[in-house]
Each structure stands twice: as structure tokens, then as C-alpha cells.
PAVO-663323 format. One record per residue (C-alpha): residue in one letter; x, y, z. Coordinates in pm, whole numbers, plus 32768, in hexadecimal, padded with zeros to 4 digits. Example, Ala and Ser with C-alpha at 12.3 -4.5 7.8 and 13.67 -1.06 7.14 Angstrom:
# PAVO-663323
a84CE7E3E830C;s85577F9682CA;
//
This chain:
# PAVO-663323
m7FE77D248646;l806F7E6A863B;t80677F68873A;v80F380AF8731;k8108818A8859;n81A083068897;l828682C2879A;s837583E1874B;f84D783D28667;s85E484DE8606;y86D785308525;s881F85BB8594;n872B865B86C2;k8649870585E6;p84AF86438607;f847585578506;i836A8480857F;e8293852D867E;n8195848C8792;m8134836E867E;n8017827F86CA;f7F4B81868621;d7F068011862E;v7EBD7F1D8527;s7E237DAC8546;g7EA17C6784C5;g7E0A7C188377;e7E267D76830A;i7EA87E2381D8;f7EE67F8A8298;g7F95808781B0;f807E81D081DE;l803982AC80F2;g811F840780E7;p81D984E78009;s835984AA7FE3;g8402851D813F;a82B984F681E3;g836083DE82C1;k829E8297824D;t842981D381F6;t84D18242836E;l837381A983E9;q838C807E8324;k84FD805783A0;i8487809B84F0;l83A27F6984EA;t846C7E90841A;g856C7EA78545;m866E7F7A8475;i866A80A8855E;t866580A586D7;s86B581E28749;y854B8250874D;k847382A48886;g8312823A88E1;s82AB80C988C4;v82857FDC8755;m82347E8D87D5;l81FD7D95868C;g818F7C57869D;g81E17C508812;v83497CAB881A;e83B97E0D8871;c843C7E9086FC;r85997F2D87B0;e85AA7E01887E;h85DC7CF18777;d868B7BDA8730;n86CD7B0A860C;r85627A558631;f84CA7B8785BB;y85237B818469;e84777A00843A;k83507AC58438;i83687BF08362;g838A7C0D8210;v843F7D258175;d841A7DBB8001;f84767F098002;e84747FDD7ECC;y85CF7FB57E68;s86547E687DF2;t875E7DB17EFF;l87637C667E01;y88C27C227D99;e88FA7C367C0E;k89F47B4F7BDD;l89237A177C2C;t87ED79CE7BB9;a86B479A27C16;r866E786A7C99;q87E678967D24;n877079D57DE6;l861C791E7E66;a871C78147EEE;f87FE78C27F8A;f870979938052;a8632788180B1;s87807803817B;l87A179148236;y862E78A082EA;a860777A583DD;k84E87727834D;n84B6764C820E;a84A2772E80DA;t832C77328021;d836776767ED5;l843577267DFF;e839376CF7C81;k825577287D4E;l82A278787D99;l837578DF7C51;g823678547BCB;s814879287C49;m81FA7A697BCD;g825779EC7A7C;l83B479BE7A72;q83C278447A7C;n845E786978FC;d855B79897979;a85D078BD7AC3;d872978527A43;k877A79BC79A8;k88337A7B7A7E;v87897BDA7B19;s88857CC17A6B;e87C67C5E7930;y866D7C9579FB;s859F7DCE7982;k852C7EB27A78;g83D27E007AAD;m84547CBA7AB9;k85337D067BE0;s84397D8B7CAE;r835D7C6B7C6B;l849D7BB57CF3;n84D77C677E0E;f83817C497E8D;l83967AB27E71;k84CF7AF67F48;a840C7B6A803E;l83137A4F8040;l8436792A806A;h83E4790C81D1;d826F78EE81F9;p82747A0982F8;e81707AB583B9;i81847C0D834A;l81EB7CDC821B;f827F7E2681CF;l827B7E78809F;d82CF7FC87FF0;e825180357E79;p82267ED87E00;t81807F377CEB;s8268802B7C5B;g830980027B08;l82097EE27AAC;d81557EE27986;p7FBD7EB879DD;t7FCC7D52798D;n80CD7D287A98;s80677E167B71;r7F0E7D4B7B9A;l7FBD7BF77BD0;m80627CA07CD4;k7F567D397D7B;d7E8D7BDB7D72;m7FD37B297E21;i7FAF7C577F38;l7E2D7C067F40;l7E877A947F6A;q7F767ACC807C;k7E5F7B6080E1;a7D957A7580E4;k7E6D79998174;g7E817A3C82F3;k7FBF7B1E82CC;t7FF27C90830D;i803B7D618221;f80CF7ECA8232;l80D37F9480EB;t815D80C48090;t811C815A7F5A;h80D182947E9C;n7FEA81FB7DB1;m7E9082797E43;m7DF4816E7D52;d7EB880257E01;a7E7B80787F50;a7CFE80BD7F22;e7CCE7F727E90;l7D977EC07F51;c7DCA7F6280D9;d7CDF7F4581D1;r7D47806F826A;v7E2C81A081FC;a7EEA827F82D7;f7F4983DE821E;i80BF841B82B5;v8109857B828D;n825C8641831E;g826385058427;g81168515849C;i7FDE8450845D;k7EE5854B83CA;a7DD78439837C;l7D9882AB83B4;d7C5181E3833D;s7BDE813E8217;p7BEE81AF80D8;h7A5B819480B3;n7A2D82568220;l7B23835A81A8;i7A8E83A0802F;m7936838D8108;q797D84758249;k7A35859B817D;g79E88565802D;a784C85EE7F95;a780B850A7E72;k776B85927D37;v7662851F7C2C;r76AE85867AD4;y75C885A179A1;t75878613782C;y745286707761;f7400870B762F;d733588577619;g73B5890274EA;q750888B27508;e7584879B760C;k75AC882477A7;s7642877F78BB;v761B87AB7A2C;e76A187437B7E;c75F6872F7CD1;l763486BA7DEB;l75D2853C7E49;s755185B37F89;h7454869C7ED8;i73F885DA7D9B;s727285C87E11;e728387777E31;d72EE87547CBA;s718887907BF7;v726187B77A9B;l72E2861D7ACD;a719185D97B39;d70E386567A19;l71CE8594793D;i71B3846C79FC;k7022849479CD;e703D84F1783B;n718083CB7813;r726485027751;l737384C4782E;r74A9845B7721;s75AD83F87856;i75B5840779B6;h76E283947A9F;s775E83CC7C4D;t78B6846F7C54;e798784187DC5;p7AA784CC7E16;t7BDE83CC7DD9;l7CC883907F2F;n7D9A84717E98;d7CAB85997E9A;i7C8485517FFF;f7DEF85548051;i7E0686957FB0;e7CD286F8807A;v7D3D866281AF;t7ED286DC81B1;g7EE38808809A;r7FD887158010;t7FFB86667EDB;l80D8851E7EB8;q81AD85787DE3;
//
């Protein structure tokens, strides 16, 4: 679905993205993770044909992105972080207008509005919407023409837990339909839950690329923490890989004196910091 070879891009002769290479398969949720200014948004703009003055090759759906025509946009749906809705129009009017820009017949607008809990507010002007409602409507706008490829930039930003769950379920539903999804997020929990693979991007380069699970297992060391009472409550931590060597734990299990025991794995955020030396802030 996507092949990026030797991609480089500069702002005012200053290198910004340098010699980037990666592939994305059809039907995959691929995450771009990195701090502000790392190059994520620039990369998204290249992939969506908004920036064409790059060097190297970026093939998306069989099309070199710098050589696309208008048919290119029939294949992709874009939901960037900032709303591109018309504030003076209602939600239904916004969707109807944007649907008219595509050659494909629009997906059922009422069904779309209902899928994100906006059916009862469909005739309100967007200016009356909360930030979270605008985020949900902007996401629906990307689905209007049933695109093969989705670009989502911080899709759960500003959403409460209930609507964040609804958004993530909708993203997973699109994946189940076979769509390829490019996800940019600062939320490591979202990335770990949703993405098949993630790329850590820092200073215009990819520092690591793998599934969240593999990154955690390769770079992190799972630990076991247990507590027991011996005059006072004591807490002990040991590496999961060395658990068979812990004679105290073996005796506690044999004597049924454990008060608690659980494993602790590093988070994707821990691995990001370890690999890049940076946080996502």
C-alpha cells in the first residue's frame, strides 16, 4: 500500500526529514509517534500530496505522491487535528457539502451521524458544537467517500473517555473493513491498543519501527513485584526472567504466605524514552 524510499525534505535548505525508509501493508494500522517538531505532520503532508518538493520516492496506492491527480483524493480520507468544518453550517450540511466534492456516492449520512452519537445534534450549527463534537464530526467527514486509506491526526484528542472509546471502536471497525490507517498520536495507550506497528520519529528520522508488543519485549524487562508479611509488610521486586531463582518467593508460595503478586511491564512510553532519549511533550 505504501513504500517510502530514501525520503528527504528540507525547509529553507535546512534538512528536516533525512533518508527515511519504510513500508506499510494494506489493512494495517500504522502509527507515527514522536514529540512536537519531530516531523510527523510534515510526513503526513507528503503522504497526502500536500507537499511535493521532496526527494526520494513515496508510492501510495500505486501512485507517486508528487505526481498525483485529483483521483488520488478519492482513495484517501484525512482527519487532521484541527477542524476544517464550516462553522456557520449545520453538521448535516457540512457532511452533505463535502460529500458532493467526491465522485463516489456518499456513505449514508444518517448512519454516519448515528455511529458517532451526533444524530440528535445534526441540525445544530457547528459553531455551537463542543471541541469533542467537532472532533467526531471531522472524523466522519474523512469517511464520507468510503476511502481505502485514512490519515488520522490525534483522533482522540479532546474526547472524554466514553467518546474516546467510541472513536477507537470506529477506527478498529475501519480496519476490519480492510482500510489502511495512518495514525499520528501522542497517546501511547492509544498507539499500543490500536496500532499493528509504530514508528518512533525524532528529528526527522525513524529511531525504531516494530509492533508495540515487540518493542516492549525487545527493549524492556518485565518484573514481578510481590508482598508478604514478616513482622511488617515487605515488598520485593525481581526480574520475571529470574523468578525461578528467587528462593524467598518459592518459600512464600509453598507456605501460602503471599499477600499479593503481579507483573509489571514497561509501557510504550518507557520504551520511547529509552530508544530516543526524548519524551512526547
